[in-house]
N, C-alpha and C positions, 0 to 999 in steps of 0.2 A: 801377195804383196808384202814387201819386207816392212817390218815394224820400224817406223823413224826413231822411235824411242825405245831401245830394248829395256827390259827390267833390270835397272842398274842405276846407281848414283854416281857412278864413275864417268861423268860427262865433263866435257870441256868446258871452262868458264866457271863462274861462281858457284859455290856449293850452296845448295837451298835445303836447309835443316828440315822444314816442314815437307817438302817433296821427298827427301830421303826418309823422313819419319813415316811416311805413307807406306814405303816399301819395306820398312822395317819388319812389319808383320806378315809379309807376303813372301819372303825370300829366306833361303838357308836355315840357320838355327832358330833365329828370331821368328821366322815364319812358322816353324814347327812348335815353338813355344806360345805363339800368339801374342807376341809383343805389340804393344800400340804406343804411337807417338803421343807424348803429352803437351809439351811446349818448348820453347828454347829462347834464349837470349844471345847477346853478342859473343859469350864465352861459355855458355852452359847449354845443357841438352836433358830433357826429362822424358821418360817413357814408363809404361806400365806393363807389368807381368800379370796378367789375370790368374786367378786361383783356378786350378783345375785338378780334379781328383788323381788323374794319372801323372801329376807333378809332385805328389805327396812323397815324403820320405817314408823310411821303414815304420811298420807299425800302423796303427790306426788313430794317429794323433790328429791327422788332417793338416799338418804343418807341411809347408812346401819344402821340398828338398833343397839342399844349398846349391846343387849344381845348376838349376835354372837361375837362381838368384846371381851366382858368379857370371853367367851368360849375360843376364840383364846389366850387371855392372859393366863388363867387358864392352858390350855394344854401345851404352851410354858414354862411357868414357871416349870411345874412338869417335862417336858422333859430336861429342863436345870439342874434341881437337879440330875436327874438320870445320865445324861451325866457327871456332875461333879464327881458324886460318883463312876461312872464306872459299876453300877449295879443298877438292878430294887429293890428298896426298897419301900413297900407300906407307904404312908404317906396321911396326911389330910391337907386341906387348913384350917388354923386357921385365917388367915387374908387376904385379897386381895383388895387393895385400888387402885382405878383408878381415875386419874385426867384427865379429857378431856379438851384438849386445843382448839380444833376447831373440826368441823364436818369434816368427810370423804368426799373426792370429789366424786359426784355421777358418777357410772360406773367404779371406780378404785378399784382394790384389795387393802386389807390392809394386811401389812406385820408387823409381830411383832417378837422382837428379845428379849430374856429373858437371863439374866447372874445370876447365882447362885454365888453370891460373899462371902458368908460366911456359913460354917456348924459348929455348934457349939452344941454338945451333940446331943439331938434329934431334934433340930431345924435346919431348912434350910432358910436362907435368899435370896431373890430374887427380881432383879429390872428388869423392862421391859419398851419397848418404841414400839409405834406402829406409822406408817406412811402409806402413800399411793404413795409412788414413791420417796420421798426425806427424808431421815432419819433426815436432818437437819431442816426440817419442821414437827415435829411430831404431830399426832393428839391426842395422849394420851399417859401417862406415868403411869407405875404401880409398887407398892412394895407389897411384899407378904412375909408371913411366913408360913411354913409348918412344922408340927410335924411327925416325923418317928413313924410308928406303929411297935413296934417289935425291932429288932437289928439294932442300929443306924450305927454302925461300924462293 
């Protein structure tokens, strides 16, 4: 029997961030990294990247490599856009700038929260912050611009 709801958040109708968040850690790159849904609001999305030894960068520092953190930002910023729009609309990353303030504490998960603060035509503007337990002590900030493919509104 065919699955009525295939494993995707690309469904007709309203975008459900909590439902899509459940899929985040089960599909694609987010699934490989073990990302987990955290929370969301009308224009923001939060997810967690659990610490794993195989995600540690070079050496014996125990610090997560930058690649998984970049992926966490990319996933959260996209989810924030779909959350604000209220529906899935394909888009591409035009620019994703990340400023690292400090290294993540070894052994701690990294939490990212992204906010889509502006939609203008085919463009979506997003900012994000990552921390490892205290949002007042971030380890990285991100700013991103995405372009919608197809119908923007």
